[in-house]
C-alpha positions in Angstrom: -18.1 -36.8 1.0 -18.8 -33.6 -0.5 -16.3 -31.6 2.4 -13.5 -34.1 1.1 -13.6 -32.4 -2.5 -14.4 -28.9 -1.5 -10.6 -27.8 -0.9 -8.4 -30.8 -2.1 -8.7 -31.8 -6.2 -5.6 -33.1 -8.1 -3.2 -31.3 -10.0 -2.9 -28.8 -6.4 0.2 -26.5 -6.7 1.8 -24.6 -3.7 -0.1 -21.5 -4.8 -3.4 -23.0 -4.9 -3.0 -24.6 -1.6 -1.9 -21.2 -0.1 -5.0 -19.5 -1.9 -7.4 -22.5 -0.2 -6.0 -21.9 3.3 -6.7 -18.0 3.0 -10.2 -18.9 1.7 -10.6 -20.9 4.4 -9.6 -18.1 6.5 -12.0 -15.9 4.5 -15.3 -18.3 5.2 -14.3 -17.8 9.4 -13.9 -14.2 8.7 -9.9 -13.7 9.4 -8.9 -13.1 6.0 -6.6 -10.6 4.8 -7.5 -9.9 1.5 -4.0 -8.9 0.7 -2.9 -12.1 1.4 -5.5 -13.4 -1.3 -4.5 -11.0 -3.9 -1.5 -12.1 -3.6 -2.3 -15.4 -4.0 -4.6 -15.1 -7.0 -1.8 -12.5 -8.6 0.8 -15.6 -8.6 -2.0 -18.1 -10.1 -2.8 -15.6 -12.9 0.6 -16.4 -14.0 0.5 -20.4 -13.5 -0.7 -23.2 -15.6 -4.0 -23.3 -16.8 -4.7 -26.1 -14.9 -4.1 -24.3 -11.3 -5.8 -21.5 -12.8 -9.0 -24.0 -13.5 -9.0 -25.2 -10.1 -9.3 -21.5 -8.4 -12.1 -20.8 -10.6 -13.9 -24.4 -9.4 -13.2 -24.2 -5.9 -14.8 -20.5 -5.8 -17.8 -21.8 -7.5 -18.3 -25.3 -5.2 -18.0 -22.5 -2.3 -20.4 -20.3 -3.7 -22.7 -23.2 -4.7 -22.9 -24.7 -1.3 -23.3 -21.1 0.2 -20.2 -21.5 2.1 -18.7 -18.1 0.7 -20.9 -15.4 0.9 -18.7 -12.9 -0.6 -18.5 -9.7 0.7 -16.3 -6.4 0.9 -13.4 -8.9 1.2 -14.1 -11.0 -1.7 -14.1 -8.1 -4.7 -10.4 -9.6 -5.2 -12.6 -12.9 -6.2 -15.2 -11.4 -8.3 -12.5 -9.4 -10.1 -10.6 -12.8 -10.8 -13.5 -14.6 -12.0 -14.2 -11.5 -14.4 -10.7 -10.8 -15.5 -10.9 -14.8 -15.9 -14.1 -14.5 -18.3 -11.4 -12.9 -20.9 -8.8 -15.4 -21.2 -7.9 -16.6 -24.2 -8.5 -20.4 -22.9 -11.8 -21.6 -23.4 -12.0 -23.7 -20.2 -10.8 -20.7 -18.1 -13.9 -18.8 -19.9 -15.9 -21.5 -19.3 -15.0 -21.9 -15.5 -15.4 -17.9 -15.0 -18.8 -18.2 -16.2 -19.6 -20.2 -13.9 -18.4 -18.6 -11.1 -20.4 -15.3 -12.7 -24.0 -17.7 -13.3 -23.5 -18.5 -9.1 -23.3 -14.4 -8.3 -26.2 -13.7 -9.8 -28.2 -13.8 -6.4 -25.6 -11.5 -5.2 -24.6 -7.5 -4.7 -22.6 -8.5 -8.8 -25.8 -9.5 -10.3 -25.7 -6.5 -13.2 -21.6 -6.6 -13.3 -21.9 -10.3 -14.2 -25.3 -10.2 -16.3 -23.5 -7.7 -18.6 -20.4 -10.0 -19.0 -22.8 -12.9 -19.6 -24.6 -11.0 -22.6 -21.0 -10.2 -24.1 -19.8 -14.1 -23.6 -23.4 -15.1 -25.1 -22.2 -14.1 -28.7 -18.3 -15.2 -28.1 -17.7 -18.3 -26.9 -17.8 -21.4 -28.2 -20.9 -23.7 -28.3 -19.9 -26.0 -25.4 -19.8 -22.7 -23.1 -22.7 -21.0 -24.3 -24.7 -24.8 -23.8 -23.2 -24.4 -19.7 -24.2 -20.6 -19.4 -27.8 -21.4 -21.0 -28.0 -24.9 -18.9 -27.3 -22.7 -15.4 -29.3 -19.7 -15.9 -32.7 -19.8 -14.2 -35.9 -20.1 -16.9 -37.9 -18.3 -14.0 -35.6 -15.2 -14.3 -37.1 -14.6 -17.8 -38.5 -11.3 -16.7 -35.5 -9.9 -16.3 -34.1 -8.3 -19.6 -30.7 -9.4 -19.3 -31.3 -12.6 -19.2 -34.4 -13.2 -22.0 -31.9 -11.6 -24.3 -29.6 -14.6 -23.2 -31.9 -17.5 -24.2 -33.3 -15.4 -27.4 -29.6 -15.0 -28.5 -29.2 -18.7 -27.7 -32.3 -19.9 -29.6 -31.2 -18.3 -32.2 -27.6 -19.5 -32.5 -26.1 -21.6 -35.2 -25.4 -24.9 -33.2 -28.2 -27.1 -32.4 -27.4 -28.0 -29.2 -27.5 -24.4 -28.2 -30.9 -23.7 -29.7 -32.4 -26.8 -28.1 -31.1 -25.7 -24.6 -32.1 -22.1 -24.9 -35.8 -23.7 -26.0 -36.1 -26.6 -23.5 -37.7 -26.1 -19.7 -35.5 -27.2 -16.9 -35.8 -29.2 -13.8 -33.0 -29.4 -11.6 -30.7 -29.6 -14.4 -32.4 -32.0 -16.6 -34.1 -31.5 -20.0 -37.7 -32.7 -19.9 -39.7 -33.1 -23.0 -42.7 -31.8 -23.8 -44.5 -34.1 -26.1 
């Protein structure tokens, strides 16, 4: 069932379908990075829905370990990074989700630096999303620890709760 949702979501435009085709070629190691760059430039000037779909598609591909970003994936990382500065908080949310998925690869330092910036700037929904996606077992990493410490002292109740409670498979457990 998840395979059907991997490349198709309501609201796809022509640019999204072309990018998905090129992402499929990237997965099959027959992609032309110039085509992906062209698709991304077109989508960056599209509606918010199209841009969110691109980021959620990239996140799903990374989540299922279908897309492993090497040299030919720099443009996707750049798209996620530039989207993390977008005016729209939903675009920034999906960019943050992609950045958290990239932490186990060669882009870790770059992504962590941006996530550290984002924890100070984002609305509470994005902060809760970030904290719930980061691994508590990485608290040895000073930047991850900083993000959780910032969350623990945040003005919003839900951000503090998520930063303080341990997670098991995405759910908060009660210590009592």
